[in-house]
C-alpha positions, -999 to 999 in steps of 0.1 A, spaced: 189 30 -147 200 66 -141 219 72 -105 190 99 -98 159 91 -122 143 58 -111 114 40 -127 89 14 -116 92 -22 -127 75 -27 -160 59 -61 -146 42 -64 -111 69 -76 -87 41 -91 -64 4 -99 -68 -24 -101 -46 -59 -113 -50 -68 -77 -55 -40 -57 -66 -5 -57 -82 24 -40 -71 52 -26 -91 86 -18 -70 111 11 -77 147 3 -70 159 30 -49 193 35 -28 175 47 4 177 27 32 150 40 51 120 37 26 104 18 0 79 31 -28 56 10 -47 30 19 -74 0 -3 -68 -28 -10 -91 -61 -17 -75 -88 -37 -91 -103 -50 -59 -84 -44 -29 -65 -61 1 -79 -97 5 -70 -97 44 -62 -73 71 -27 -62 76 -10 -47 107 28 -41 108 42 -34 140 73 -20 130 61 0 94 44 33 88 24 32 53 18 64 35 -5 58 6 -13 87 -22 -46 82 -44 -31 90 -80 -64 77 -94 -100 64 -87 -116 61 -57 -120 33 -31 -121 29 9 -98 23 39 -106 8 69 -83 19 93 -86 9 132 -121 -1 127 -134 32 112 -141 32 74 -127 63 49 -138 73 16 -107 82 -7 -103 96 -40 -76 109 -63 -56 136 -46 -58 120 -10 -31 108 12 -36 81 39 -10 78 66 -14 46 86 13 44 117 32 11 128 11 -12 148 -26 2 134 -48 -26 117 -62 -16 81 -75 -27 50 -86 -12 14 -108 -19 -14 -120 -1 -45 -107 6 -82 -74 29 -77 -39 37 -82 -19 40 -53 17 50 -45 27 36 -13 57 48 7 68 25 37 91 35 64 112 17 73 115 -8 40 92 -36 38 99 -65 61 77 -94 67 90 -94 105 62 -73 121 36 -82 100 4 -95 112 -22 -109 86 -60 -109 100 -92 -116 88 -108 -116 51 -119 -81 37 -152 -69 48 -152 -39 26 -158 -57 -7 
């Protein structure tokens, strides 16, 4: 691995019921960056009281439900979800996720089932 050029893992670092996540090993202490291959979506609503989630839609399309409002997303869209806001997503898409600060279960609240399917 190069000091400046990073790659996502070749195999998923985690699998959920509706998407797989591939993490990049970066040196920055303040952010995480993840490639998500979404074939269905999150299975449960998520709120994190400490982390801002920024999604970039690489390809495909879907829906995000953020704070009880549904937003259609497509290739090229950027979705910013501040800490403390409840959200869910569904669709078939490739997402780039940047989290600030780095991901931690501390502050994570898992909610009800996805109602966007």
